[in-house]
C-alpha positions in Angstrom: 0.0 0.0 0.0 1.0 3.5 -0.7 0.9 6.0 2.2 -2.3 7.9 2.9 -2.9 11.3 1.6 -1.5 14.2 3.7 -4.5 15.6 5.4 -3.5 19.2 4.4 -4.2 18.2 0.8 -7.9 17.3 1.5 -9.1 20.9 1.7 -8.9 21.6 -2.0 -11.2 18.6 -2.7 -13.7 19.8 -0.1 -13.6 23.4 -1.0 -14.3 22.6 -4.7 -17.0 20.0 -3.9 -18.9 22.4 -1.7 -18.5 25.4 -4.0 -19.4 23.6 -7.2 -22.4 21.8 -5.7 -23.8 25.0 -4.3 -23.3 26.9 -7.6 -24.8 24.1 -9.8 -27.6 22.7 -7.6 -28.1 25.4 -4.9 -27.4 22.6 -2.3 -25.3 23.8 0.6 -23.2 20.9 1.8 -21.4 20.5 5.1 -18.5 18.3 5.9 -19.0 15.1 8.0 -16.3 13.2 9.9 -13.5 11.8 7.6 -12.7 8.2 8.0 -10.5 5.5 6.4 -12.4 3.5 3.8 -12.6 0.1 2.3 -14.6 1.1 -0.8 -17.5 -1.2 -0.2 -21.0 0.1 -1.3 -23.7 -2.4 -0.3 -26.7 -0.2 -1.1 -27.6 0.8 -4.7 -24.9 3.3 -5.5 -23.9 5.6 -8.3 -20.1 6.2 -8.1 -18.0 8.3 -10.4 -14.2 7.7 -10.4 -11.9 10.4 -11.8 -8.2 9.7 -12.1 -5.6 12.2 -10.9 -2.2 12.4 -12.6 0.8 14.8 -12.3 2.4 15.7 -9.0 -0.3 13.7 -7.3 -1.5 10.3 -8.5 -4.6 8.3 -7.7 -8.3 8.7 -7.8 -11.2 10.6 -6.4 -14.6 9.1 -6.3 -18.0 10.7 -5.8 -20.4 8.1 -4.5 -24.1 8.6 -3.8 -27.1 6.5 -3.1 -29.4 6.2 -6.1 -32.0 8.5 -4.6 -29.4 11.2 -4.0 -28.0 10.7 -7.5 -31.5 11.2 -9.0 -32.0 14.3 -6.8 -28.7 15.8 -7.9 -29.3 15.1 -11.6 -32.8 16.6 -11.3 -31.4 19.8 -9.7 -28.8 20.0 -12.4 -31.5 19.8 -15.0 -33.5 22.6 -13.5 -36.0 20.4 -11.6 -36.8 18.0 -14.4 -38.0 14.8 -12.7 -35.4 12.0 -12.8 -37.1 8.6 -12.4 -34.0 6.5 -13.4 -30.3 6.9 -13.8 -30.4 6.9 -17.6 -28.0 8.3 -20.2 -29.0 11.9 -19.7 -28.9 11.9 -15.9 -25.6 10.0 -16.0 -24.2 12.6 -18.3 -25.2 15.3 -15.9 -23.6 13.5 -12.9 -20.4 12.8 -14.8 -20.2 16.5 -15.8 -20.6 17.4 -12.2 -17.6 15.3 -11.3 -15.6 17.0 -14.1 -16.5 20.4 -12.7 -15.6 19.5 -9.2 -12.3 17.8 -10.0 -11.4 20.3 -12.6 -11.9 23.1 -10.1 -9.9 21.0 -7.5 -7.0 20.9 -10.1 -7.2 24.7 -10.4 -7.0 25.1 -6.6 -4.0 22.8 -6.4 -2.3 24.9 -9.1 -2.6 28.0 -7.0 -0.7 26.0 -4.3 2.0 25.1 -6.7 0.9 21.5 -7.2 0.2 20.6 -10.8 -2.3 17.9 -11.5 -4.6 16.8 -14.3 -7.7 14.7 -14.3 -8.9 11.8 -16.5 -12.4 11.5 -17.9 -14.9 10.2 -15.4 -15.8 6.5 -15.2 -19.2 5.8 -13.6 -20.3 2.5 -12.0 -23.8 1.8 -10.8 -25.2 -1.1 -8.8 -25.4 -2.8 -5.4 -22.7 -4.6 -3.5 -19.9 -2.8 -5.3 -16.3 -3.3 -4.1 -13.5 -1.2 -5.4 -9.8 -1.9 -4.8 -6.9 0.6 -4.7 -3.2 0.3 -4.0 -3.5 3.7 -2.3 -5.1 4.0 1.2 -8.3 6.0 0.8 -10.2 8.4 3.0 -13.9 9.0 2.9 -15.3 12.4 3.7 -19.1 12.5 3.9 -20.7 15.6 2.4 -23.8 16.2 4.4 -27.2 17.8 3.4 -30.0 18.2 5.9 -28.2 16.1 8.5 -27.6 13.1 6.3 -24.9 12.0 3.9 -25.6 13.2 0.5 -22.4 12.4 -1.3 -19.4 10.3 -0.2 -16.2 11.9 -1.3 -13.5 9.3 -1.5 -9.9 10.5 -1.9 -7.1 8.1 -2.6 -4.1 10.0 -3.9 -0.4 10.3 -3.0 2.1 13.0 -3.9 4.7 11.6 -6.2 7.9 13.4 -7.2 
């Protein structure tokens, strides 16, 4: 296993996630208690993985229960009802991940850390188990007192 992420490097991910979610969906998120993660999703989950390359390497994953994914997609599409996670709603959610992680890369560049992101890869289902050679941390992003999005960060700084 690679070492865990330096906790000082988590803030750009959080700052970007909260800012972009509020500007795109008008949802004001708060930060829950970070914890180590095993990347197991037993409930129906929509997860979007974005690779990180450059001076940091690894992945960031935005994972949400199906009901939250539909709610977010609906808000992104100006309230259009989303009954299922189809091609259109998936496209909206993937674009959200691009916006969040692209903004994260911009924040890191202001700190002198140059990274780039890969196109998003979405997985959807129940009983999902993901594996990584990098220790991961999960930060729950809360809305109305419950977890709305799980932000999973598994990156390391490489020179």
